[in-house]
C-alpha positions as CSV (number, residue, x, y, z in Angstrom):
1,X,13.0,-1.5,29.8
2,X,15.1,-2.8,26.9
3,X,13.1,-0.8,24.4
4,X,13.5,2.4,26.5
5,X,17.3,1.8,26.7
6,X,17.5,1.3,23.0
7,X,15.6,4.5,22.4
8,X,18.0,6.4,24.6
9,X,21.0,5.1,22.6
10,X,19.2,6.1,19.3
11,X,18.5,9.8,20.3
12,X,20.6,11.8,17.9
13,X,21.0,13.1,14.4
14,X,23.5,13.0,11.6
15,X,25.1,16.1,10.1
16,X,27.8,15.8,7.3
17,X,28.4,12.2,8.2
18,X,29.0,13.0,11.9
19,X,26.6,11.4,14.5
20,X,25.5,13.9,17.1
21,X,23.8,12.8,20.3
22,X,20.6,14.6,21.3
23,X,19.9,15.5,24.9
24,X,16.6,14.5,26.5
25,X,14.2,17.4,26.6
26,X,12.3,18.8,29.5
27,X,8.5,18.1,29.5
28,X,6.8,20.6,27.2
29,X,5.1,21.0,23.8
30,X,7.8,22.0,21.3
31,X,6.5,23.8,18.2
32,X,9.3,23.1,15.6
33,X,9.6,25.0,12.4
34,X,10.7,22.8,9.5
35,X,12.0,23.7,5.9
36,X,9.4,25.0,3.4
37,X,11.3,23.4,0.5
38,X,15.1,23.3,0.9
39,X,15.8,20.7,3.6
40,X,19.1,22.4,4.4
41,X,17.1,25.2,6.0
42,X,16.6,23.2,9.2
43,X,18.2,24.6,12.4
44,X,20.5,22.6,14.7
45,X,18.1,23.2,17.6
46,X,15.2,21.8,15.5
47,X,17.2,18.7,14.7
48,X,18.1,18.1,18.4
49,X,14.4,18.6,19.3
50,X,13.1,16.2,16.7
51,X,15.7,13.6,17.8
52,X,15.3,14.1,21.5
53,X,11.5,14.4,21.9
54,X,9.7,11.5,23.6
55,X,6.8,11.9,21.2
56,X,7.0,13.4,17.7
57,X,3.6,14.6,16.2
58,X,3.3,15.7,12.6
59,X,0.7,16.6,10.0
60,X,1.8,13.9,7.5
61,X,4.1,11.1,8.6
62,X,5.3,10.5,5.0
63,X,6.4,14.1,4.6
64,X,8.1,14.3,8.0
65,X,9.8,10.9,7.4
66,X,11.7,12.4,4.4
67,X,13.2,15.1,6.7
68,X,14.0,12.6,9.5
69,X,15.7,10.2,7.0
70,X,17.8,13.1,5.6
71,X,19.3,13.7,9.0
72,X,19.4,10.2,10.4
73,X,16.7,10.6,13.0
74,X,15.0,7.4,14.0
75,X,12.2,8.9,16.1
76,X,8.8,7.5,15.0
77,X,6.4,10.2,13.9
78,X,2.8,10.2,15.2
79,X,0.0,11.7,13.0
80,X,-1.8,14.8,14.3
81,X,-4.0,16.7,11.8
82,X,-7.4,18.3,11.4
83,X,-9.1,15.0,10.7
84,X,-7.9,13.2,13.8
85,X,-7.4,16.1,16.2
86,X,-10.2,15.1,18.5
87,X,-8.7,11.6,19.0
88,X,-5.0,12.4,18.8
89,X,-5.0,15.7,20.8
90,X,-6.0,14.0,24.1
91,X,-3.2,11.4,23.6
92,X,-0.6,14.1,23.2
93,X,-2.0,16.0,26.3
94,X,-1.8,12.7,28.2
95,X,1.8,12.3,27.3
96,X,2.6,15.8,28.5
97,X,0.7,14.9,31.8
98,X,3.0,11.9,32.1
99,X,6.1,14.2,32.1
100,X,7.0,13.5,28.4
101,X,8.3,15.9,25.8
102,X,6.2,16.3,22.7
103,X,7.4,17.9,19.5
104,X,4.9,19.1,16.9
105,X,5.7,19.9,13.2
106,X,3.6,20.8,10.2
107,X,4.4,19.6,6.7
108,X,6.5,22.8,6.1
109,X,7.2,26.0,7.9
110,X,6.2,27.1,11.4
111,X,3.4,25.1,13.2
112,X,0.1,26.9,13.9
113,X,0.5,29.1,10.8
114,X,-2.5,28.0,8.8
115,X,-2.5,24.4,10.2
116,X,-4.4,22.7,13.0
117,X,-1.9,23.0,15.8
118,X,-3.4,26.2,17.4
119,X,-6.0,24.3,19.4
120,X,-3.4,21.8,20.8
121,X,-1.2,24.7,21.9
122,X,-4.2,26.4,23.5
123,X,-5.2,23.2,25.4
124,X,-1.6,22.6,26.5
125,X,-1.4,26.1,28.0
126,X,-4.8,25.6,29.7
127,X,-3.5,22.4,31.2
128,X,-0.6,24.2,32.8
129,X,2.2,22.7,30.5
130,X,4.9,24.7,28.8
131,X,4.8,25.6,25.1
132,X,8.3,26.2,23.6
133,X,8.6,27.6,20.1
134,X,11.6,26.4,18.0
135,X,11.8,29.1,15.3
136,X,12.9,28.6,11.8
137,X,11.5,28.7,8.2
138,X,8.3,30.6,7.5
139,X,6.9,31.1,4.0
140,X,5.2,34.5,4.8
141,X,8.4,36.0,6.2
142,X,10.5,34.6,3.3
143,X,8.1,36.2,0.8
144,X,8.0,39.5,2.7
145,X,11.8,40.0,2.8
146,X,12.2,38.9,-0.8
147,X,9.3,41.0,-2.2
148,X,11.0,44.3,-1.9
149,X,7.9,45.8,-0.3
150,X,7.8,47.7,3.1
151,X,8.4,45.4,6.0
152,X,8.1,47.8,8.9
153,X,4.4,46.8,9.4
154,X,2.7,43.8,7.9
155,X,-0.4,41.6,8.3
156,X,-0.6,37.9,7.5
157,X,-4.2,37.2,6.4
158,X,-3.9,33.5,5.5
159,X,-6.1,32.3,2.6
160,X,-8.7,34.5,1.0
161,X,-12.3,33.1,0.5
162,X,-12.7,31.1,-2.7
163,X,-16.0,32.7,-3.9
164,X,-15.6,36.0,-5.7
165,X,-18.0,38.1,-3.6
166,X,-16.6,36.9,-0.3
167,X,-13.1,37.4,-1.6
168,X,-13.8,41.0,-2.7
169,X,-15.5,41.7,0.6
170,X,-12.5,40.5,2.6
171,X,-10.1,42.5,0.4
172,X,-12.4,45.5,1.0
173,X,-12.0,45.0,4.8
174,X,-8.2,45.0,4.4
175,X,-8.0,47.8,1.8
176,X,-7.1,50.6,4.2
177,X,-4.9,48.7,6.6
178,X,-1.7,50.7,6.7
179,X,0.6,47.7,6.3
180,X,1.9,45.2,3.7
181,X,-0.6,42.4,3.3
182,X,0.5,38.7,3.0
183,X,-1.8,35.9,1.6
184,X,-1.4,32.2,0.9
185,X,-2.9,31.3,-2.5
186,X,-3.2,28.2,-4.7
187,X,-1.9,28.1,-8.3
188,X,-5.3,27.6,-9.9
189,X,-6.8,30.6,-8.0
190,X,-4.0,33.1,-8.3
191,X,-5.4,34.7,-11.5
192,X,-8.8,35.3,-10.0
193,X,-7.3,36.6,-6.8
194,X,-5.1,39.1,-8.6
195,X,-8.0,40.4,-10.7
196,X,-10.1,40.9,-7.5
197,X,-7.2,42.5,-5.7
198,X,-6.5,44.9,-8.6
199,X,-10.2,45.9,-8.6
200,X,-10.7,46.3,-4.9
201,X,-7.2,47.5,-3.8
202,X,-6.4,49.5,-6.9
203,X,-4.5,48.5,-10.1
204,X,-1.5,50.7,-9.2
205,X,-0.9,49.2,-5.8
206,X,2.5,47.4,-5.7
207,X,2.6,43.7,-5.2
208,X,4.7,40.5,-5.6
209,X,3.8,36.9,-6.4
210,X,6.3,34.7,-4.6
211,X,6.2,31.1,-5.8
212,X,8.1,27.9,-4.8
213,X,10.1,29.7,-2.1
214,X,13.5,28.1,-1.3
215,X,13.0,25.5,-4.0
216,X,14.8,24.9,-7.3
217,X,12.3,27.0,-9.3
218,X,11.8,29.8,-6.8
219,X,10.3,32.9,-8.5
220,X,9.4,36.4,-7.6
221,X,7.2,38.4,-9.9
222,X,7.0,42.1,-8.9
223,X,4.9,44.9,-10.2
224,X,1.6,46.6,-9.7
225,X,-1.6,44.5,-9.1
226,X,-2.8,45.5,-12.6
227,X,0.4,44.3,-14.2
228,X,0.5,41.1,-12.3
229,X,-3.2,40.4,-13.0
230,X,-2.6,40.9,-16.7
231,X,0.4,38.6,-16.7
232,X,-1.6,35.7,-15.1
233,X,-4.8,36.4,-17.0
234,X,-3.8,34.1,-20.0
235,X,-4.6,31.0,-17.9
236,X,-1.1,29.6,-18.2
237,X,-0.4,26.6,-16.1
238,X,0.9,27.8,-12.8
239,X,2.5,25.4,-10.4
240,X,3.8,25.4,-6.8
241,X,2.9,27.1,-3.5
242,X,2.3,30.9,-3.6
243,X,2.5,33.8,-1.2
244,X,0.9,37.0,-2.5
245,X,2.4,40.1,-1.0
246,X,0.6,43.4,-1.5
247,X,2.2,46.7,-0.5
248,X,0.5,49.2,1.9
249,X,-2.0,51.8,0.4
250,X,-0.8,55.2,-0.5
251,X,-1.9,57.9,2.0
252,X,-5.1,59.5,0.6
253,X,-6.4,62.9,1.6
254,X,-9.5,62.5,3.7
255,X,-12.5,63.5,1.5
256,X,-14.9,66.1,2.8
257,X,-18.2,64.9,4.2
258,X,-20.2,66.8,1.7
259,X,-18.2,65.2,-1.2
260,X,-18.7,61.7,0.3
261,X,-22.5,62.3,0.7
262,X,-22.7,63.5,-2.9
263,X,-20.9,60.5,-4.1
264,X,-23.1,58.1,-2.1
265,X,-26.2,59.8,-3.4
266,X,-25.1,59.6,-7.0
267,X,-24.1,55.9,-6.7
268,X,-27.3,55.0,-4.9
269,X,-29.4,56.3,-7.7
270,X,-28.1,53.5,-10.0
271,X,-26.9,50.8,-7.7
272,X,-28.3,48.8,-4.7
273,X,-27.2,50.2,-1.4
274,X,-24.6,47.4,-0.8
275,X,-23.0,47.9,-4.2
276,X,-23.1,51.7,-3.8
277,X,-21.2,51.4,-0.5
278,X,-18.7,49.0,-2.0
279,X,-18.0,51.3,-5.0
280,X,-17.7,54.3,-2.7
281,X,-15.2,52.5,-0.5
282,X,-13.2,51.6,-3.6
283,X,-13.1,55.3,-4.7
284,X,-12.5,57.0,-1.4
285,X,-10.6,54.4,0.6
286,X,-13.0,54.7,3.5
287,X,-14.4,51.6,5.2
288,X,-17.4,50.0,3.4
289,X,-19.4,49.5,6.6
290,X,-18.9,53.2,7.6
291,X,-20.1,54.2,4.1
292,X,-23.1,51.8,4.2
293,X,-24.2,53.2,7.6
294,X,-23.8,56.7,6.2
295,X,-25.9,55.8,3.2
296,X,-28.6,54.5,5.5
297,X,-28.6,57.7,7.5
298,X,-28.9,59.8,4.3
299,X,-31.8,57.6,3.1
300,X,-33.7,58.0,6.4
301,X,-33.1,61.8,6.4
302,X,-34.4,62.1,2.8
303,X,-37.5,59.9,3.7
304,X,-38.2,61.9,6.8
């Protein structure tokens, strides 16, 4: 009882040396966006949620503790990540079942975006509990609005595969999507990714490498994929978290069926069918699978 009473007295946060009490929260899973670099990017609603939640779950308690200390929040963080989700998840669901409020944060940005919170939110909904988003910082959106590329339609595609063939295949699947593409990438793979993107999507396609967003050394490099690939090809030491933004494809005239068939036939004489379809997709902008199926049909027709 005494511990619960002390906890009620401690619910609050500090802002510019002013202590602000936090109201108790209604039972729900609160998905709280946290800063992606600059700790001043936290919202007032997020602070009140972090201070007022009965249970605070986070990806890394050490990272979250830095944020809590900055704003004088004494709530004790509880670890929930991909390595302990099977054990920690049921404990959080049990807390919700007991009528408690649970706040979930990732190390940075909006929870569930490339982190393990998706399954917990899904289970929470299936159990009949509320899920409440507390919006705020998001690296993909910060990169998008700072890139100077079209923002009327965009697709966040997370991390690309690490192996070159799988990476190029994935880029091929996205090549004709009529939207700006957003990818997370690591510093030691950005050069290879830009080279693959320039080859598959086209060297003239506009893009931006957005690095260390909201931090002291924030950087936007803008240009074509070819230009950016060349600028990173020297193997210079790149640091920090990266969002790669690639502009939408230019509208291409639809090639005539006879021209496509002729191109496929010519490519298939020198290349295996899979590579012929990939190269044809690169040249025409048509989906690789559609071209592969078409090549199969042409082969059967010629053999018949």
